[in-house]
N, C-alpha and C positions, 0 to 999 in steps of 0.2 A: 504494498499499499503506502503511496506514494504522498507526503506530505508537502503543498506546498508552501512554500513561507514567503511574506509580505515583503515587498523593496524596500529600503530603507529609506525612502524620503516620505512613502506613505505613513512610518511610524513614527516618522517626524511630526509631521502634519497632525496626524489626530492628538497628539502629545503636547503640541504647540495650540492646538482648541482648545485641549482642556485645558491647559493650563493660562488661556487668554479668558475661558467659561469663569475660571474661578477666582480673575483677578478682579473680572468684571461686578462677581458676586461679594467679595472683598471689601469692593470700593464701596459699593451699594450701601452694603452693611456699616458700614464706619460713616458716611457721609448721614443717614438716617441717624447714628446714634447718637453725630453730632452737632445735629438740626435745632435741638431746644437750645441748647450752648450757644447758636448763632445766634438765633431768633432773639432772644433776651440779656444778650450781651450788651447791649446800649441802655439798660434801667428803662425807668419810666419816666424820666425827664423829657419835657417838652423843650423841645429844638428850638422850637420856633422856624422863622420861614429863612432861606438862605437870599438875604439880599447883601452879603454882599461885593463890594464896585471896587473893583479897581482905578485909582487916581490915574488920572490920561494927565496930569499937570504937565509934569516933569517928561513926558514920553515923546519920542520920536521914534521914525523910522518902520523898525520892523516891532520895536515894542508896543509902539502905540496901533500896528495895526494886530498883535496880539494881543493887546491889555484891551483895545474894543469887541473883538470878538469874546473875549470871556465876558464880557461884562451885557454882550446885548444876545448870543449866539451860546452858550454853553454847552447843548449836545453841539456844535457843529466845533466847537473848543474840541472837547472830548473826542471826536472821532478824529480831530485833525492831529492831536497828543498822540493819539493809538498808530496813526499811520505813521507820523513821525518819527515814533517810538522801534515801529516795525522796520523802518528802512535802514535807522541806525544799528541797529543790531543787525541785519544785513549783509550790511557796508563794515561793519567788528566782523562779522565772519568772514568773510571774503579776503579783508584784508589779513586775517591773522593765515587761511587757508594760504594766502600767496607768501605770507611772512615762513612758515613752517617748513612748504615746499622748495624755499628757496635755500631752506637752513638742510632739505635734504630727509626731512620728516615726511612719511606718507600718511 
């Protein structure tokens, strides 16, 4: 009687799938267990409205543009900051990759 063995690649994919599901399950348990702590972390104080405005008196150039964006359109300001952070992160990663390649590390 012949026994067929599974190829090595199939065993790895089944194992990695099982590990992925276990990780997702554990992540869900951790998130659910920390949910009450996150919700009640702020206390019960009334923080009031977010009426903070940046003083535009001594601003000019790009600083004035960013300050006006912050004062007038908070959501657009948040999106611009997020996009800027992503671009800066990509640039830092690429420059680091070039420097490491230059030094002979791959």
